[in-house]
C-alpha positions as CSV (number, residue, x, y, z in Angstrom):
1,M,-12.6,-6.2,-1.8
2,E,-10.7,-4.0,0.6
3,T,-7.1,-3.2,-0.4
4,P,-4.4,-0.9,1.0
5,C,-3.1,-0.2,-2.5
6,I,-2.5,3.5,-3.2
7,L,-1.1,2.9,-6.7
8,I,2.5,3.5,-5.7
9,C,3.9,0.1,-6.5
10,S,7.6,0.0,-5.7
11,I,9.4,-2.4,-3.3
12,D,11.9,-1.1,-0.8
13,D,15.0,-3.4,-1.3
14,K,16.0,-3.1,2.3
15,T,12.7,-4.2,4.0
16,G,10.9,-5.9,1.1
17,Y,7.8,-3.8,1.7
18,C,6.0,-1.7,-0.9
19,F,6.6,2.0,-0.5
20,G,2.9,2.7,-1.1
21,C,1.0,0.1,0.9
22,G,3.6,-1.8,3.1
23,R,2.8,-5.2,1.7
24,T,5.4,-7.7,0.5
25,R,5.5,-8.9,-3.1
26,E,4.1,-12.2,-2.0
27,E,1.2,-10.5,-0.2
28,I,0.5,-8.3,-3.2
29,G,0.5,-11.3,-5.5
30,Y,-1.8,-13.5,-3.4
31,W,-4.0,-10.7,-2.1
32,T,-7.1,-11.9,-3.9
33,T,-6.7,-15.4,-2.7
34,Y,-6.5,-14.5,1.0
35,S,-9.6,-14.7,3.2
36,A,-11.1,-11.4,4.6
37,D,-9.6,-12.3,8.0
38,E,-6.1,-12.8,6.5
39,R,-6.3,-9.5,4.6
40,R,-7.5,-7.7,7.8
41,S,-4.6,-9.3,9.8
42,I,-2.1,-8.1,7.2
43,M,-3.6,-4.6,7.1
44,T,-3.3,-4.2,10.9
45,S,0.5,-4.4,10.5
46,L,1.0,-2.1,7.5
47,A,1.3,1.2,9.4
48,A,4.2,-0.2,11.5
49,R,5.8,-1.6,8.4
50,L,5.7,1.7,6.5
51,E,7.6,3.3,9.4
52,T,10.5,1.0,8.6
53,V,10.9,1.8,4.9
54,E,13.2,4.5,3.7
55,R,10.8,7.0,2.3
56,R,11.1,8.2,-1.3
57,P,9.4,11.5,-2.2
58,R,5.8,10.5,-3.0
59,R,4.3,11.5,-6.3
60,E,0.6,12.3,-6.5
61,T,-1.3,9.0,-6.9
62,R,-4.1,8.7,-9.3
63,R,-6.5,8.1,-6.4
64,S,-5.4,11.3,-4.7
65,Q,-5.6,13.2,-8.0
66,I,-9.2,12.1,-8.5
67,A,-10.1,13.0,-4.9
68,R,-8.5,16.5,-5.3
69,E,-10.3,17.1,-8.6
70,R,-13.6,15.9,-7.1
71,D,-13.2,18.3,-4.1
72,G,-12.2,21.1,-6.4
73,S,-8.9,21.8,-4.6
């Protein structure tokens, strides 16, 4: 199942969007129950949502750490 999760799970109090993926708490909670079309529809709006959150410094995610180690960087 496709997911935008990058393992930075923290909600911006101002917008209600996750700092990592841009989804709302409700969308995160119901993600596995949505149809593929519903998930794709939400995913098309995530980049614009992330532009509205006040960015916190990002820590390295587990996913990026694994990719970095795999690439030998």
